[in-house]
C-alpha positions in Angstrom: -29.7 -14.1 -15.7 -29.3 -13.0 -12.0 -26.3 -14.2 -9.9 -27.0 -16.2 -6.7 -25.5 -15.2 -3.4 -24.3 -18.1 -1.2 -23.5 -17.4 2.5 -21.9 -19.9 4.8 -18.9 -20.3 7.2 -18.1 -16.6 7.0 -17.8 -16.7 3.2 -19.8 -15.0 0.6 -19.5 -16.2 -3.0 -21.2 -15.1 -6.2 -21.9 -18.1 -8.4 -23.3 -18.1 -12.0 -26.4 -20.1 -12.7 -28.8 -21.0 -15.6 -27.9 -20.3 -19.2 -24.8 -18.3 -18.0 -22.9 -21.6 -17.8 -23.5 -22.3 -21.4 -22.3 -18.9 -22.5 -19.3 -19.3 -20.2 -18.4 -22.6 -21.9 -18.7 -21.0 -25.4 -16.4 -18.2 -24.4 -13.9 -20.8 -23.1 -13.7 -22.3 -26.6 -13.0 -19.1 -28.3 -10.6 -17.1 -26.2 -7.7 -17.9 -23.9 -8.2 -14.8 -21.8 -11.4 -16.3 -20.6 -9.4 -19.1 -19.0 -7.7 -16.6 -16.7 -11.1 -15.1 -15.9 -12.4 -18.5 -15.0 -9.4 -19.0 -12.7 -10.1 -15.8 -11.0 -13.8 -16.6 -10.6 -13.0 -20.0 -9.1 -10.6 -18.6 -6.4 -12.1 -19.6 -3.0 -11.8 -17.5 0.1 -12.2 -18.5 3.8 -11.8 -16.2 6.8 -11.0 -17.1 10.4 -14.1 -17.1 12.6 -12.7 -14.8 15.3 -9.5 -12.8 15.3 -8.0 -10.8 18.2 -5.8 -7.9 17.1 -3.5 -6.0 19.4 -2.5 -2.4 18.7 1.1 -1.3 18.3 3.3 1.1 20.2 1.5 4.1 18.7 -1.9 2.6 19.7 -2.8 1.9 16.1 -2.7 -0.9 13.6 -3.5 -1.4 9.9 -5.8 -4.4 9.2 -4.4 -6.5 6.3 -6.0 -9.5 4.5 -3.4 -12.0 5.8 -4.7 -11.4 9.3 -8.0 -13.0 8.4 -7.6 -15.4 5.4 -7.1 -19.0 6.6 -4.8 -19.8 3.6 -3.2 -16.4 3.4 -3.0 -14.5 0.2 -2.7 -17.5 -2.2 -4.8 -16.4 -5.2 -2.7 -14.9 -8.0 -3.9 -11.6 -9.4 -6.4 -11.2 -6.6 -6.9 -7.7 -5.3 -7.9 -7.8 -1.7 -9.0 -5.1 0.6 -10.2 -5.1 4.3 -13.3 -3.2 5.3 -13.9 -2.6 9.0 -17.7 -2.8 9.8 -19.8 -2.4 12.8 -22.5 -5.0 13.7 -25.0 -3.2 11.4 -22.6 -3.9 8.5 -21.8 -0.2 8.2 -18.3 0.9 7.2 -16.4 2.4 10.2 -14.5 5.7 9.4 -10.8 5.2 9.2 -11.0 1.7 7.9 -8.8 -0.3 7.7 -6.9 1.4 10.5 -7.9 0.9 14.2 -6.8 2.8 17.3 -7.6 3.5 20.9 -11.2 4.2 20.2 -11.7 0.6 19.1 -10.1 -1.1 22.0 -12.4 -3.8 23.7 -14.9 -3.4 20.9 -16.3 -6.3 18.8 -16.2 -5.4 15.1 -16.4 -7.2 11.8 -13.6 -7.3 9.3 -14.6 -8.2 5.7 -12.0 -9.2 3.2 -13.1 -8.4 -0.4 -11.5 -9.5 -3.6 -12.4 -6.9 -6.3 -11.2 -9.3 -9.0 -13.4 -12.3 -8.3 -16.0 -10.3 -6.4 -15.7 -12.8 -3.6 -15.6 -11.9 0.1 -15.5 -13.3 3.6 -15.5 -11.9 7.1 -14.3 -12.5 10.6 -15.4 -11.3 14.0 -12.7 -8.9 15.4 -11.7 -7.9 18.9 -9.3 -5.0 19.2 -7.0 -5.3 22.3 -4.2 -3.4 24.0 -1.7 -5.8 25.5 1.1 -3.3 26.2 1.5 -1.7 29.6 2.5 2.0 30.4 6.0 3.2 30.0 8.0 4.8 32.9 11.1 6.9 32.3 13.1 6.5 35.5 16.2 8.5 36.0 18.5 9.5 38.8 18.5 13.0 40.2 20.2 15.2 42.8 18.3 17.9 44.8 18.1 19.4 48.3 16.5 17.3 50.9 13.7 19.8 51.4 12.7 19.8 47.8 9.1 18.6 47.3 10.3 17.0 44.1 11.4 14.1 46.3 7.7 13.0 46.4 7.1 13.5 42.7 6.8 10.4 40.5 8.9 9.9 37.3 7.5 10.7 33.9 5.1 7.9 32.8 2.7 7.5 29.9 0.7 5.0 27.9 0.2 4.9 24.1 -3.5 4.2 24.4 -4.7 5.5 27.8 -4.3 9.3 28.3 -4.6 8.9 32.0 -2.7 6.0 33.4 -1.9 5.7 37.1 1.4 5.1 38.9 2.1 3.5 42.3 5.1 3.7 44.6 5.9 0.1 45.1 8.9 0.7 47.5 10.9 3.6 48.9 14.2 2.9 50.7 16.0 5.9 52.3 19.7 5.3 52.9 21.4 7.5 55.5 24.8 8.9 54.4 26.1 9.9 57.9 29.0 12.3 58.0 28.9 12.9 54.3 29.8 16.6 53.7 27.5 17.0 50.7 24.7 14.5 50.9 22.5 13.5 53.8 20.5 10.6 52.2 19.9 8.6 49.1 16.3 7.6 48.3 15.8 4.5 46.1 12.3 4.2 44.8 10.4 1.5 42.8 7.4 2.4 40.6 4.8 0.6 38.6 2.1 2.0 36.4 -1.2 0.7 35.1 -3.5 1.6 32.3 -7.3 1.6 32.0 -7.3 -2.0 30.8 -5.3 -3.3 33.7 -2.0 -3.7 31.8 1.0 -3.2 34.1 4.3 -1.6 33.3 7.7 -3.1 34.2 9.0 -2.2 37.7 11.1 1.0 37.3 13.7 2.1 39.9 15.1 5.6 40.3 17.6 7.0 42.8 17.5 10.5 44.3 20.6 12.0 46.0 19.6 14.5 48.7 22.0 17.3 49.5 22.4 18.8 53.0 20.8 22.1 53.8 23.6 24.8 54.0 22.7 26.7 57.2 24.5 29.7 56.0 22.3 29.8 52.9 19.0 29.9 54.8 17.0 32.9 53.9 14.9 34.1 56.8 11.6 36.0 56.5 11.7 39.8 56.8 10.4 41.9 59.7 7.0 43.4 59.5 7.4 46.8 61.2 5.7 50.1 60.9 8.9 52.0 60.5 9.6 50.2 57.2 6.0 50.7 56.1 5.7 46.9 56.1 3.4 46.2 59.0 0.2 44.2 59.2 -3.1 46.0 59.5 -5.2 44.8 62.4 -8.3 44.7 60.1 -6.4 43.2 57.2 -7.2 39.8 55.7 -4.3 37.5 56.7 -4.4 34.0 58.2 -3.9 33.3 61.9 -2.6 30.4 63.9 -4.5 28.7 66.6 -3.4 31.3 69.1 -4.5 34.3 67.0 -1.0 35.2 65.9 -0.1 35.9 62.3 0.3 32.6 60.5 3.7 32.0 58.8 1.8 31.8 55.5 1.2 35.5 55.9 4.6 36.6 57.3 7.0 34.1 55.6 9.1 31.1 56.5 12.8 30.3 56.1 13.8 29.0 52.7 16.8 27.6 50.9 17.1 28.4 47.2 13.4 29.3 47.2 12.3 26.1 48.8 10.5 26.4 52.2 11.9 24.7 55.3 8.5 24.9 57.1 6.4 23.1 57.9 7.1 19.7 56.2 10.7 19.4 55.2 12.4 17.2 57.8 11.4 13.8 56.5 14.9 13.3 54.9 16.9 16.3 56.1 18.0 15.2 59.6 17.1 18.8 60.4 14.5 20.4 62.6 12.9 23.8 62.3 11.3 25.3 65.4 9.1 28.4 65.5 8.5 30.1 68.9 6.7 33.3 69.9 9.2 34.8 72.4 6.8 37.6 73.5 3.7 39.4 72.3 2.3 42.5 73.9 -0.3 45.2 73.0 0.1 48.9 73.1 -2.5 51.6 72.4 -1.9 51.7 68.7 -0.3 48.3 67.9 0.6 44.8 68.9 4.2 43.7 68.7 5.3 40.0 68.3 8.8 38.6 68.4 9.0 35.3 66.6 12.2 33.2 66.8 13.1 30.7 64.0 15.5 28.0 65.2 17.2 25.6 62.7 18.9 22.5 64.2 20.9 20.1 62.1 22.1 16.7 63.4 25.2 15.7 61.5 27.8 13.2 62.4 26.8 13.0 66.0 26.6 16.8 66.5 23.9 19.4 66.6 24.3 22.7 64.7 21.9 25.4 65.9 21.1 28.7 64.3 18.5 31.2 65.7 16.9 34.1 63.9 14.4 36.6 65.3 11.5 38.1 63.3 9.6 41.1 64.5 6.0 41.5 63.5 3.9 44.6 64.3 0.1 44.7 63.9 -0.9 48.3 63.5 -4.3 50.0 63.7 -4.0 52.8 61.3 -7.6 52.8 60.0 -10.2 55.1 61.7 -13.5 53.7 63.0 -16.5 53.7 60.7 -19.2 56.2 61.6 -22.6 56.8 60.0 -24.6 59.8 61.1 -28.4 59.8 61.6 -30.5 61.2 58.8 -31.1 64.9 58.6 -33.5 66.2 61.3 -36.2 68.8 61.4 -37.3 69.9 64.9 -39.6 72.6 66.3 -38.7 75.4 68.7 -39.6 74.4 72.2 -42.7 76.0 73.7 -42.5 77.9 77.0 -39.4 79.8 76.0 -39.0 83.3 74.5 -35.5 82.9 73.1 -36.6 81.0 70.0 -34.6 77.8 70.6 -35.2 74.0 70.4 -34.1 71.7 73.2 -34.1 68.0 72.0 -32.0 64.8 72.0 -29.7 64.1 69.1 -29.9 60.4 68.1 -26.7 58.3 68.3 -24.5 57.7 65.2 -23.8 54.1 64.0 -20.2 53.4 64.9 -17.9 50.3 64.7 -14.3 49.4 64.5 -12.8 46.2 63.2 -9.9 46.3 65.6 -11.3 47.8 68.8 -14.4 47.7 70.8 -14.0 51.0 72.7 -14.9 53.9 70.5 -15.2 57.4 71.7 -17.7 59.8 70.1 -17.8 63.6 70.5 -20.6 65.7 69.1 -20.0 69.3 68.0 -22.8 71.8 67.4 -23.4 75.5 67.4 -21.8 77.0 70.6 -21.6 73.6 72.2 -20.0 70.1 72.4 -21.0 66.8 73.8 -17.8 65.1 75.0 -17.6 61.3 75.0 -21.3 61.1 74.2 -22.8 59.5 71.1 -25.8 61.8 70.9 -27.6 63.6 73.7 -29.5 66.7 74.8 -28.6 69.8 72.8 -30.0 73.4 72.4 -30.2 75.0 69.0 -31.6 78.3 67.9 -34.0 78.7 65.0 -32.5 78.2 61.6 -30.2 75.7 59.8 -27.4 73.9 61.7 -24.6 71.4 60.9 -23.9 68.9 63.7 -20.6 67.0 63.5 -20.0 63.6 65.0 -16.4 62.6 65.6 -15.4 59.0 66.3 -11.9 58.2 67.8 -10.3 54.8 68.6 -7.6 54.3 71.2 -5.0 54.8 68.5 -6.2 58.3 67.8 -7.6 57.4 64.4 -10.5 59.8 63.6 -13.5 59.7 61.3 -16.3 62.2 61.1 -19.8 62.6 59.7 -22.3 65.4 59.7 -26.0 65.8 60.0 -28.1 68.8 59.1 -30.7 70.0 61.6 -33.5 72.4 60.7 -35.0 74.2 63.7 -38.4 75.7 62.7 -40.8 77.9 64.5 -44.1 76.2 64.1 -45.7 77.5 67.3 -48.2 80.3 66.5 -47.8 83.6 68.5 -50.1 84.5 71.4 -52.5 87.3 70.3 -53.7 89.6 73.1 -55.9 92.6 72.3 -57.5 95.4 74.2 -61.1 94.6 75.2 -62.4 98.1 74.3 -61.1 101.0 72.3 -62.9 104.4 71.8 -62.4 106.1 68.4 -63.1 109.8 67.9 -64.3 110.7 64.4 -62.5 113.6 62.8 -63.8 115.9 60.2 -62.9 113.3 57.6 -65.5 110.8 56.5 -63.2 107.9 57.3 -60.9 107.0 60.2 -58.2 104.3 60.2 -57.4 102.2 63.3 -54.1 100.3 63.1 -53.6 96.8 64.5 -50.8 97.9 66.8 -53.2 100.1 68.6 -55.3 97.1 69.6 -52.3 95.0 70.8 -52.3 94.5 74.5 -49.2 92.3 75.0 -49.2 89.8 72.1 -46.0 87.8 72.1 -44.1 84.9 70.3 -41.3 82.5 71.1 -39.3 83.8 68.3 -40.2 87.0 66.5 -43.4 88.9 65.8 -43.8 90.2 62.3 -47.0 92.1 61.9 -50.5 93.0 63.3 -53.4 92.7 61.0 -57.1 93.7 61.6 -60.4 93.2 60.1 -64.0 94.3 60.9 -66.1 91.4 61.9 -69.2 93.0 60.2 -67.1 93.6 57.1 -68.1 97.3 57.1 -71.3 96.8 55.2 -72.9 99.9 56.9 -70.1 102.0 55.5 -70.1 100.3 52.2 -66.6 98.9 52.7 -67.1 95.1 52.5 -63.6 94.4 54.0 -63.1 90.7 53.9 -59.3 90.5 54.3 -57.0 91.4 57.1 -55.1 94.6 56.7 -52.7 96.7 58.8 -55.6 98.9 59.7 -59.4 98.8 59.8 -61.7 101.6 58.5 -64.6 103.3 60.3 -67.1 105.9 59.0 -69.8 108.2 60.4 -72.3 105.4 60.2 -70.4 103.7 63.0 -70.8 106.5 65.5 -72.3 105.3 68.7 -72.0 101.6 67.7 -69.9 98.8 69.1 -68.0 97.4 66.2 -66.4 93.9 66.7 -62.8 93.8 65.3 -60.5 90.8 64.8 -56.8 91.2 65.6 -54.4 88.8 63.8 -50.8 88.5 65.0 -48.3 87.1 62.6 -44.7 85.9 63.5 -41.6 85.7 61.3 -42.4 82.0 60.4 -45.7 83.2 59.0 -47.7 81.4 61.7 -50.7 83.3 62.9 -53.0 83.7 65.9 -56.3 85.7 65.8 -58.0 87.5 68.7 -61.4 89.1 68.6 -62.0 92.6 70.0 
């Protein structure tokens, strides 16, 4: 026999059918315990169609059978439990407890009797009906304390981010009081994510007067104390280009600033004035005056305090030299020198526009000239650029200049030379004997010669230039062409034919 399942009105009941009834009746005749089982099996269950459940102060609630059974728990020996299901009839973790994650969600609560195997269910809506909680308390502070604007502590059991609103604020002037200047009465109301409102909460803040003799004024920024401002430093400026008080400090009382927004409740005014500002060659000096005025009991109490600020230019200009240079000796001169223009260096200063550059080189200087025409002899040179600002700050860089002799010498040879043969079979003619005024811009090194016919008649076959050229008896009476090669110290050459 298989049991039948009957569904209706939110109730699920398991009913026996077929031959099972006969067997049941026989058991009833034989045993009394079966009567109790029959009573359990015939317990009816009915659940409410829809139930709204509100969470408690800890934003949690345990679902119990009595919340859903229409007749309550009236079945003796029944063992009920509540299963929290989603709309797919799947058990929700944490059942039968619900919390903030279930608020405003439609769920299913099934009540199940493990004794009779009966069950019923209700549609369930979890709600939060409680508003946030505000902890108002009275306080005493100085009138310039920003805590005056802070709300009291507030929270909500279910919403981690409730909001609070200042409903009313009533400042009450305490004129001529020696301790307090005002009393602020504030009304607050908070709201959670589901629109629940808290009760109106009222707190009172007593505001103490500012003791003028306790005002701590900002320090001086002067070079003598090594506490100045660098002109190229990163510090904020006001609309007139002066150092902003955020950089140089403001008057305070017990660590609380009096500037710029403090006077809403203090009956006190703080004035800041630049008395003078002038520039010198190396610095700018500013005299700032702080004036505190307190109106109390029909009188004005005034206190002035000067603050000196110096802006110093102690950093040198930045200079970047040109890249290393290689130049040639200038043609038309015999003193082996190069005359050329040095390129300018890249120079800038964060504080000043007027930068002076001097250039130092071998046996010379270019004053107040960033580059220019210079004369350097052959060889390696170091040229130094020096950049100065009006404060005398100096920075230098160097460039290496190589002056090379790349111009070949001028070879001049005699047009005709007569050689007299000796008793020897071979005569040498040195190149210097053929020179007729050869010259170079720098330095001559050697004279080399070679026969143009290579000396085949004498069996020499001279193909290379040597310090001398050879002649033999076979050359007697002949005109022998000879090449003269002039070499300078830079190994550049020039050849002339004789």
